[in-house]
C-alpha positions, 0 to 999 in steps of 0.5 A: 500500500502506498503511504507516501501520497494522499488517498484519491477521493473516489466517491468521497462527498463528505468534506469532513471525511475527506479532510480528516482522513487526508484524501487529496483535495482540490481547493474549491473554498474560493466558492465560499468567498464569491458566495458571500461577496456576491451574495443572493439570498437563494442561489441555485447552481446547475451543473452536470452530474459528477462535477463536485456539487455534493462535495461543495455543498458539504464544504459549505455545511462545515464552513457555516455550521455552529460549533464546526471544526475550523481546522478542516479549512487549515491551509485552504484559500478561504482562510486567507479571507480573515474578515469573512471567516470571522464574520461567517465561519461557524456562525449559523445553524445549518439545515442540509438536505440531499434529495438525490436518494428520492427514487421510487416507482410510485409517489407514496414510496417516494414521499416516504423516502423524502420524509425519512431524509427529513427525519434524519436531518431534523434528528441532527437538531433534536436538542430543540426538543429540550430548548428552554427558548421554545414554547411547548407548542413549538417543541410539539411542532418540531417533534412531528418532524421526527416521526416516521408517519409524517404528513405531507403538510408537515413535510412541506412546512418542515424547512421553514419551521426548522429554520424559525426554531433554530433562529429562536434557539440560537439567536441567529438565522439559518443556512439552508442547503439543498443538494440535487433538488431536481432528482425527485422530479426526474424520477417522478417523471420517469415513473408517472407521478410528476405532477404530484412531486412538483406540487410537493417540492414547490410547496416545500421551497415556497415556504422555506425560501420565499419571505422566510425571515429566519433565512440567512441564505440558501444554496441549491444544486441540481443538473437541470434548471427547472422552469421557474413557473414549475418549481420556483413560483414567486421566488424573486430572491433566487439567483440561478447560475448555470454552466453558461454563466461566468460567475463561479465558473471555476468551482465545479470541475477541475481546471487545467492547472489543477489537473496538472498539479494533481498528476504531478503529485502522483508522478503521472505528468506523462499521462497529461495528454491522454487525460486532457484528450479524454476528460477536458473540454467542458466550458463553464462560463469562460473557463475550460474544466475537466470532469473531476470524477473521470480524472480521479478514477483515471488517476487511480487506474494509472497508479495501479496499471501504468500501461492502462488506457483511459476509460469511460467512467462518466458513461458508466455512472448513468444510463445516458438516456438523453443521447439515446433519445436524441439519436432515436428521435433524429430518425430519418431527419436528414439535417439532424442526422448530418448534425450528429455526424458533424458533432462526432467529427469534432465540428460545431453546431449552432443551436438556440438553447432554452435552459429553463425547461420542465421534465415533461417537455425535455424530449417533446422536440428535437429542439428541446433535446439539444437544450437537455444535452447542453445542460447535462454535459453531453454537449458544451459551448464553444462560444455564443451566437445571437440571443440564446444561441450557442456554438455546441460541440462534443467536449472530449473523447469520452463523451464522443465514445458515448455518442458512437456507442449509442449510434452503434446500439441503435444500429444493431437494434434496427438491423436485428429487425431486418432478418432478410437483409442480414441473411443476404449479407451473410450469404454473400460473405459465405459464398465469396460474393464481394460485390454482394457484400459491398452492396448490402453493407453499403445499404447499412451505411447509408441508413445509419448515422455515419462517421467523418472523423477529423476528431478521432485517431485512425484506429477509432475510425476503423473501430466504428466500421469494425463494430458495425460489421461485428454487430451484424455478424453477431446475429447469425446464430449458427456462425462462430465469430471472433473479434481481434483474435490472434491469428498467424503473426498478428490479430485479425479484425474479424474471423468467422466460421460459417457452417452449412450443408456444404461444409465449413467456410472460414472468413477473414475480414480486415477493415480499413478507413480510407482517410483520403477517400481512396477506397481501392487503395485501402482495400488492397492494403487490407488484403496485403495485411491479411497475407503478410500476417497470415491471418488465414492460418487460424483456419488452415491449422484447423483443416478448414480448406476453404478460406475467404479473405476480404479487405473492406475499406470505408469512408463516410457512408461509402464502402468497397469490398475486395476478395483475395484472389480477385484483385 
């Protein structure tokens, strides 16, 4: 075990734990300074998932809370602000509530979870039951917050009541922190009880955040900026700070300097280029940032396996429904299809973005889906156009891989439905009909979202077409199909054994991307590689005498297929 370096904080969202147990911490306490110097009574930060929202909220809790451990902040930026620290640090009772765990298939269960979370937070202030400054009626009202069978009306008034009683007991106003405020709304929409959840959250916020005289300040976080008319009705003291705003732009996500420092600390400076290519590229306000979750996970991987390659950590922490819906909804729309191809190629697309939206409207139109992709981090800005328009791009290789994976998954779904076309393709492959293979595979390329990469390395371009072929052949249940299998003096792209009444045929396929559009030359290069590295030996060694060797070249939505022996 490495004891010479601090631990990497994989999934650590508790600021106290992170600091006490000596985890590596990228100092974001400057957020406290800006929050207090540019103070709004209620502030909402919207950022994509995995960008440090919960850790920042925990940091705020430990900074403001009465009787807190000030030593947690030793050596951090905020301690240089002596005036602010003397005035605000450890001076307020804090109500801290995370709504991220409110997920259920029905409203009743979701409310039970919400009530349980509120029970838990009220339990942190259980001392109010014995307060000599509260009346018996006030103590009884607070005691209802500790009961498991809490009523909806009690829940809706809970934060306002708690802040009022905390002020009366301590003689100072309360700070309210609500993390991931929109998660219950997302889950409710997915399971069909959205309207009831909207009413519950709206009532909770209305009482706690509007004309609450016991409120010092409140901070909320979430992924989406839900329409003000939906949740924040009449809340005129709300400041919303999105990924498009310059204020606080560097406090969610890692800056380039912070990533360089982190990699240097762990002796991984040589990995900077790969980390930047895969995880940088998000632009919040005027600052380019990396996804912290990815950087930390990748850093851990490199420390244990120095030869490892970057992985897609962000995709694995979510279902990526927004991208899937976007590609599916694009359908036969030629313009949207070309825009997706352009994004995958590293190009910009200019779109009008509506950052205020409701969950029922998220997927009601392609225009709204563009906005969802932007606010949730699948697309980022590369400058602004007129009005609400932004120049949008895929931020990095990781997110690009999410798009191409979803394109591939949808392609496979659609291809599986057309058994006749699959049979025609496989029959042509099995019988040495290069022209037939070219004709049929070309039809597939015309129908799906293609690739015209300036953004990706050559092997990634080839992998796209390789994956399409592999996906098609996988549906031929009677065939044995291998990808990148050792054969002869290397690894063949695709090997297949096709069995029928006439015997077994071995099929070797090498795929090339014709970067200059010269398909003929790329086909010959593929066939040359098959012969030079003797990929056919994989079948000859098993006494399979008939071996068909195909060179397949692709460029955008075009392909050429050659069969060895016919060239």
